[in-house]
N, CA, C and O atoms as a GROMACS GRO file, in nm:
protein
  336
    1MET      N    1  10.404  11.189  10.604
    1MET     CA    2  10.500  11.291  10.658
    1MET      C    3  10.562  11.372  10.582
    1MET      O    4  10.580  11.355  10.461
    2ILE      N    5  10.612  11.505  10.675
    2ILE     CA    6  10.630  11.615  10.586
    2ILE      C    7  10.747  11.588  10.475
    2ILE      O    8  10.758  11.671  10.384
    3TYR      N    9  10.823  11.490  10.478
    3TYR     CA   10  10.940  11.451  10.406
    3TYR      C   11  10.873  11.397  10.279
    3TYR      O   12  10.948  11.408  10.182
    4ASP      N   13  10.736  11.335  10.246
    4ASP     CA   14  10.687  11.267  10.137
    4ASP      C   15  10.628  11.372  10.062
    4ASP      O   16  10.562  11.331   9.966
    5TYR      N   17  10.632  11.503  10.078
    5TYR     CA   18  10.593  11.633   9.986
    5TYR      C   19  10.710  11.728   9.974
    5TYR      O   20  10.804  11.740  10.053
    6GLN      N   21  10.684  11.808   9.839
    6GLN     CA   22  10.744  11.909   9.838
    6GLN      C   23  10.664  12.039   9.799
    6GLN      O   24  10.557  12.034   9.739
    7PHE      N   25  10.716  12.138   9.833
    7PHE     CA   26  10.650  12.304   9.802
    7PHE      C   27  10.660  12.293   9.639
    7PHE      O   28  10.760  12.262   9.574
    8ASP      N   29  10.540  12.324   9.595
    8ASP     CA   30  10.533  12.342   9.418
    8ASP      C   31  10.522  12.522   9.436
    8ASP      O   32  10.420  12.575   9.481
    9PHE      N   33  10.612  12.582   9.403
    9PHE     CA   34  10.610  12.736   9.404
    9PHE      C   35  10.521  12.796   9.313
    9PHE      O   36  10.489  12.913   9.334
   10THR      N   37  10.468  12.728   9.200
   10THR     CA   38  10.380  12.773   9.079
   10THR      C   39  10.235  12.751   9.130
   10THR      O   40  10.149  12.822   9.077
   11SER      N   41  10.202  12.677   9.210
   11SER     CA   42  10.069  12.666   9.262
   11SER      C   43  10.083  12.657   9.407
   11SER      O   44   9.998  12.603   9.477
   12ARG      N   45  10.191  12.711   9.452
   12ARG     CA   46  10.200  12.777   9.590
   12ARG      C   47  10.107  12.653   9.707
   12ARG      O   48  10.031  12.681   9.800
   13SER      N   49  10.150  12.517   9.659
   13SER     CA   50  10.074  12.424   9.749
   13SER      C   51  10.199  12.284   9.771
   13SER      O   52  10.299  12.276   9.700
   14PHE      N   53  10.170  12.197   9.868
   14PHE     CA   54  10.264  12.092   9.887
   14PHE      C   55  10.189  12.006   9.818
   14PHE      O   56  10.069  11.986   9.832
   15ILE      N   57  10.292  11.934   9.715
   15ILE     CA   58  10.276  11.814   9.640
   15ILE      C   59  10.317  11.679   9.647
   15ILE      O   60  10.437  11.697   9.665
   16SER      N   61  10.302  11.557   9.646
   16SER     CA   62  10.356  11.463   9.653
   16SER      C   63  10.497  11.468   9.566
   16SER      O   64  10.516  11.544   9.471
   17TRP      N   65  10.570  11.394   9.605
   17TRP     CA   66  10.713  11.357   9.547
   17TRP      C   67  10.678  11.288   9.435
   17TRP      O   68  10.730  11.330   9.331
   18ARG      N   69  10.608  11.200   9.427
   18ARG     CA   70  10.550  11.080   9.298
   18ARG      C   71  10.498  11.171   9.187
   18ARG      O   72  10.498  11.131   9.070
   19GLU      N   73  10.446  11.314   9.228
   19GLU     CA   74  10.386  11.368   9.097
   19GLU      C   75  10.503  11.382   9.002
   19GLU      O   76  10.474  11.372   8.883
   20ASN      N   77  10.603  11.400   9.026
   20ASN     CA   78  10.750  11.408   8.955
   20ASN      C   79  10.761  11.308   8.846
   20ASN      O   80  10.803  11.342   8.736
   21PHE      N   81  10.719  11.165   8.877
   21PHE     CA   82  10.696  11.079   8.787
   21PHE      C   83  10.584  11.000   8.772
   21PHE      O   84  10.580  10.879   8.748
   22LYS      N   85  10.507  11.066   8.785
   22LYS     CA   86  10.367  10.986   8.756
   22LYS      C   87  10.349  10.956   8.606
   22LYS      O   88  10.261  10.871   8.591
   23ASP      N   89  10.411  11.003   8.473
   23ASP     CA   90  10.405  10.924   8.377
   23ASP      C   91  10.514  10.879   8.345
   23ASP      O   92  10.560  10.917   8.237
   24PHE      N   93  10.593  10.777   8.430
   24PHE     CA   94  10.729  10.702   8.429
   24PHE      C   95  10.693  10.593   8.305
   24PHE      O   96  10.578  10.550   8.301
   25ALA      N   97  10.769  10.558   8.227
   25ALA     CA   98  10.772  10.433   8.162
   25ALA      C   99  10.928  10.419   8.104
   25ALA      O  100  11.002  10.513   8.075
   26ILE      N  101  10.955  10.293   8.096
   26ILE     CA  102  11.078  10.231   8.066
   26ILE      C  103  11.078  10.237   7.916
   26ILE      O  104  10.996  10.171   7.853
   27ASP      N  105  11.194  10.336   7.839
   27ASP     CA  106  11.168  10.308   7.682
   27ASP      C  107  11.278  10.207   7.646
   27ASP      O  108  11.252  10.128   7.556
   28LYS      N  109  11.392  10.201   7.703
   28LYS     CA  110  11.498  10.096   7.646
   28LYS      C  111  11.470   9.985   7.753
   28LYS      O  112  11.378   9.975   7.834
   29LEU      N  113  11.585   9.901   7.727
   29LEU     CA  114  11.572   9.770   7.800
   29LEU      C  115  11.744   9.733   7.801
   29LEU      O  116  11.785   9.617   7.795
   30VAL      N  117  11.814   9.826   7.806
   30VAL     CA  118  11.939   9.849   7.848
   30VAL      C  119  11.933   9.817   8.024
   30VAL      O  120  11.893   9.915   8.087
   31TYR      N  121  11.957   9.732   8.084
   31TYR     CA  122  11.980   9.698   8.227
   31TYR      C  123  12.046   9.833   8.297
   31TYR      O  124  11.986   9.909   8.374
   32ASN      N  125  12.178   9.847   8.255
   32ASN     CA  126  12.205   9.955   8.356
   32ASN      C  127  12.207  10.087   8.314
   32ASN      O  128  12.295  10.165   8.351
   33GLU      N  129  12.111  10.121   8.234
   33GLU     CA  130  12.050  10.245   8.196
   33GLU      C  131  11.883  10.314   8.275
   33GLU      O  132  11.824  10.421   8.294
   34ILE      N  133  11.869  10.172   8.298
   34ILE     CA  134  11.737  10.179   8.359
   34ILE      C  135  11.739  10.248   8.475
   34ILE      O  136  11.804  10.194   8.564
   35MET      N  137  11.667  10.392   8.512
   35MET     CA  138  11.630  10.438   8.624
   35MET      C  139  11.522  10.461   8.650
   35MET      O  140  11.446  10.517   8.570
   36VAL      N  141  11.484  10.420   8.780
   36VAL     CA  142  11.304  10.389   8.794
   36VAL      C  143  11.316  10.476   8.935
   36VAL      O  144  11.370  10.456   9.044
   37PRO      N  145  11.248  10.569   8.886
   37PRO     CA  146  11.224  10.731   8.988
   37PRO      C  147  11.160  10.653   9.130
   37PRO      O  148  11.088  10.553   9.128
   38THR      N  149  11.203  10.721   9.244
   38THR     CA  150  11.121  10.699   9.404
   38THR      C  151  11.124  10.811   9.447
   38THR      O  152  11.183  10.897   9.383
   39ASN      N  153  11.075  10.834   9.541
   39ASN     CA  154  11.062  10.956   9.625
   39ASN      C  155  11.176  10.978   9.670
   39ASN      O  156  11.190  11.097   9.698
   40ASP      N  157  11.306  10.886   9.701
   40ASP     CA  158  11.410  10.930   9.745
   40ASP      C  159  11.474  11.012   9.632
   40ASP      O  160  11.518  11.126   9.651
   41SER      N  161  11.477  10.940   9.497
   41SER     CA  162  11.571  10.999   9.375
   41SER      C  163  11.478  11.166   9.346
   41SER      O  164  11.525  11.258   9.279
   42ALA      N  165  11.404  11.168   9.385
   42ALA     CA  166  11.332  11.291   9.341
   42ALA      C  167  11.343  11.382   9.442
   42ALA      O  168  11.336  11.502   9.413
   43ARG      N  169  11.360  11.344   9.569
   43ARG     CA  170  11.400  11.460   9.685
   43ARG      C  171  11.588  11.453   9.644
   43ARG      O  172  11.648  11.559   9.660
   44ASN      N  173  11.646  11.369   9.608
   44ASN     CA  174  11.800  11.398   9.607
   44ASN      C  175  11.824  11.460   9.505
   44ASN      O  176  11.937  11.509   9.502
   45ILE      N  177  11.740  11.484   9.391
   45ILE     CA  178  11.742  11.567   9.243
   45ILE      C  179  11.709  11.696   9.269
   45ILE      O  180  11.774  11.791   9.224
   46PHE      N  181  11.603  11.708   9.344
   46PHE     CA  182  11.529  11.833   9.380
   46PHE      C  183  11.688  11.918   9.429
   46PHE      O  184  11.755  11.999   9.366
   47LEU      N  185  11.710  11.855   9.573
   47LEU     CA  186  11.807  11.903   9.623
   47LEU      C  187  11.927  11.940   9.593
   47LEU      O  188  11.982  12.046   9.624
   48MET      N  189  11.975  11.840   9.522
   48MET     CA  190  12.072  11.869   9.418
   48MET      C  191  12.100  11.992   9.335
   48MET      O  192  12.196  12.068   9.342
   49LYS      N  193  11.964  11.998   9.228
   49LYS     CA  194  11.951  12.102   9.156
   49LYS      C  195  11.960  12.232   9.244
   49LYS      O  196  12.047  12.315   9.220
   50LEU      N  197  11.867  12.248   9.350
   50LEU     CA  198  11.831  12.373   9.424
   50LEU      C  199  12.014  12.388   9.463
   50LEU      O  200  12.060  12.490   9.411
   51LEU      N  201  12.098  12.322   9.526
   51LEU     CA  202  12.192  12.361   9.556
   51LEU      C  203  12.285  12.417   9.442
   51LEU      O  204  12.349  12.520   9.459
   52LEU      N  205  12.290  12.342   9.323
   52LEU     CA  206  12.391  12.415   9.225
   52LEU      C  207  12.376  12.495   9.209
   52LEU      O  208  12.463  12.579   9.232
   53THR      N  209  12.211  12.539   9.140
   53THR     CA  210  12.171  12.631   9.113
   53THR      C  211  12.197  12.753   9.188
   53THR      O  212  12.204  12.856   9.120
   54ASN      N  213  12.213  12.763   9.312
   54ASN     CA  214  12.264  12.856   9.433
   54ASN      C  215  12.394  12.846   9.444
   54ASN      O  216  12.437  12.853   9.558
   55ASP      N  217  12.478  12.828   9.347
   55ASP     CA  218  12.598  12.804   9.372
   55ASP      C  219  12.688  12.733   9.545
   55ASP      O  220  12.773  12.780   9.620
   56HIS      N  221  12.632  12.639   9.543
   56HIS     CA  222  12.696  12.585   9.648
   56HIS      C  223  12.740  12.412   9.639
   56HIS      O  224  12.676  12.316   9.597
   57HIS      N  225  12.838  12.420   9.682
   57HIS     CA  226  12.888  12.235   9.673
   57HIS      C  227  12.811  12.122   9.734
   57HIS      O  228  12.765  12.125   9.848
   58VAL      N  229  12.798  12.004   9.634
   58VAL     CA  230  12.688  11.910   9.650
   58VAL      C  231  12.765  11.801   9.698
   58VAL      O  232  12.860  11.777   9.624
   59CYS      N  233  12.754  11.719   9.808
   59CYS     CA  234  12.817  11.598   9.833
   59CYS      C  235  12.738  11.506   9.914
   59CYS      O  236  12.722  11.515  10.035
   60PHE      N  237  12.678  11.391   9.816
   60PHE     CA  238  12.582  11.288   9.849
   60PHE      C  239  12.655  11.147   9.896
   60PHE      O  240  12.700  11.058   9.824
   61PRO      N  241  12.652  11.155  10.039
   61PRO     CA  242  12.740  11.020  10.074
   61PRO      C  243  12.638  10.905  10.101
   61PRO      O  244  12.528  10.946  10.140
   62GLY      N  245  12.650  10.772  10.089
   62GLY     CA  246  12.573  10.693  10.097
   62GLY      C  247  12.665  10.564  10.085
   62GLY      O  248  12.785  10.570  10.058
   63PRO      N  249  12.575  10.414  10.116
   63PRO     CA  250  12.614  10.296  10.047
   63PRO      C  251  12.613  10.297   9.913
   63PRO      O  252  12.538  10.373   9.852
   64THR      N  253  12.710  10.201   9.844
   64THR     CA  254  12.699  10.146   9.719
   64THR      C  255  12.558  10.047   9.657
   64THR      O  256  12.500   9.948   9.699
   65GLY      N  257  12.543  10.145   9.525
   65GLY     CA  258  12.402  10.086   9.489
   65GLY      C  259  12.260  10.158   9.534
   65GLY      O  260  12.146  10.112   9.527
   66THR      N  261  12.297  10.270   9.576
   66THR     CA  262  12.169  10.328   9.640
   66THR      C  263  12.130  10.489   9.531
   66THR      O  264  12.050  10.580   9.555
   67GLY      N  265  12.232  10.470   9.403
   67GLY     CA  266  12.162  10.557   9.297
   67GLY      C  267  12.207  10.718   9.293
   67GLY      O  268  12.156  10.816   9.239
   68LYS      N  269  12.316  10.702   9.368
   68LYS     CA  270  12.393  10.827   9.393
   68LYS      C  271  12.450  10.922   9.238
   68LYS      O  272  12.429  11.036   9.195
   69SER      N  273  12.517  10.820   9.198
   69SER     CA  274  12.579  10.846   9.055
   69SER      C  275  12.490  10.871   8.944
   69SER      O  276  12.508  10.946   8.848
   70LEU      N  277  12.367  10.780   8.974
   70LEU     CA  278  12.272  10.754   8.847
   70LEU      C  279  12.210  10.901   8.879
   70LEU      O  280  12.243  10.989   8.800
   71ASN      N  281  12.139  10.932   8.967
   71ASN     CA  282  12.082  11.087   8.987
   71ASN      C  283  12.153  11.197   8.968
   71ASN      O  284  12.095  11.293   8.919
   72SER      N  285  12.297  11.207   9.002
   72SER     CA  286  12.403  11.315   8.932
   72SER      C  287  12.360  11.324   8.786
   72SER      O  288  12.313  11.428   8.739
   73TYR      N  289  12.384  11.180   8.699
   73TYR     CA  290  12.417  11.168   8.609
   73TYR      C  291  12.266  11.240   8.512
   73TYR      O  292  12.267  11.314   8.414
   74SER      N  293  12.168  11.192   8.575
   74SER     CA  294  12.033  11.236   8.526
   74SER      C  295  11.995  11.367   8.538
   74SER      O  296  11.915  11.409   8.454
   75LEU      N  297  12.038  11.447   8.629
   75LEU     CA  298  12.031  11.580   8.674
   75LEU      C  299  12.115  11.619   8.590
   75LEU      O  300  12.044  11.683   8.512
   76LEU      N  301  12.245  11.625   8.543
   76LEU     CA  302  12.357  11.693   8.472
   76LEU      C  303  12.317  11.661   8.333
   76LEU      O  304  12.349  11.739   8.243
   77GLY      N  305  12.231  11.523   8.299
   77GLY     CA  306  12.197  11.524   8.158
   77GLY      C  307  12.055  11.592   8.114
   77GLY      O  308  12.025  11.628   8.000
   78THR      N  309  11.992  11.600   8.207
   78THR     CA  310  11.863  11.652   8.142
   78THR      C  311  11.804  11.781   8.214
   78THR      O  312  11.726  11.864   8.168
   79GLY      N  313  11.868  11.774   8.352
   79GLY     CA  314  11.777  11.863   8.439
   79GLY      C  315  11.828  12.033   8.486
   79GLY      O  316  11.786  12.120   8.562
   80LEU      N  317  11.951  12.013   8.384
   80LEU     CA  318  12.025  12.166   8.413
   80LEU      C  319  12.087  12.209   8.262
   80LEU      O  320  12.113  12.116   8.185
   81ASN      N  321  12.105  12.314   8.227
   81ASN     CA  322  12.144  12.365   8.136
   81ASN      C  323  12.315  12.362   8.090
   81ASN      O  324  12.398  12.333   8.176
   82ASP      N  325  12.353  12.392   7.961
   82ASP     CA  326  12.494  12.362   7.960
   82ASP      C  327  12.591  12.415   8.076
   82ASP      O  328  12.696  12.355   8.102
   83THR      N  329  12.554  12.523   8.140
   83THR     CA  330  12.652  12.596   8.220
   83THR      C  331  12.720  12.481   8.312
   83THR      O  332  12.842  12.466   8.318
   84TYR      N  333  12.629  12.402   8.379
   84TYR     CA  334  12.643  12.292   8.462
   84TYR      C  335  12.733  12.178   8.445
   84TYR      O  336  12.734  12.087   8.528
   0.00000   0.00000   0.00000
């Protein structure tokens, strides 16, 4: 499906969302801090970063336990500079 791929602007081609976390390994054993990346989390983080860096508001509604807060903390902690 088209939703299983993202457009990579550097190589000008479509790549799988899984390429974002192909070298994933769990370093810590603190259960509540473990984030296992999925296609959905990669898409959500990508969209959140795209919206924030283009000065748009972000709202990710959804049921409890789907990783909304964890994805936000991950992006703000490692994916963006201090401006955000």
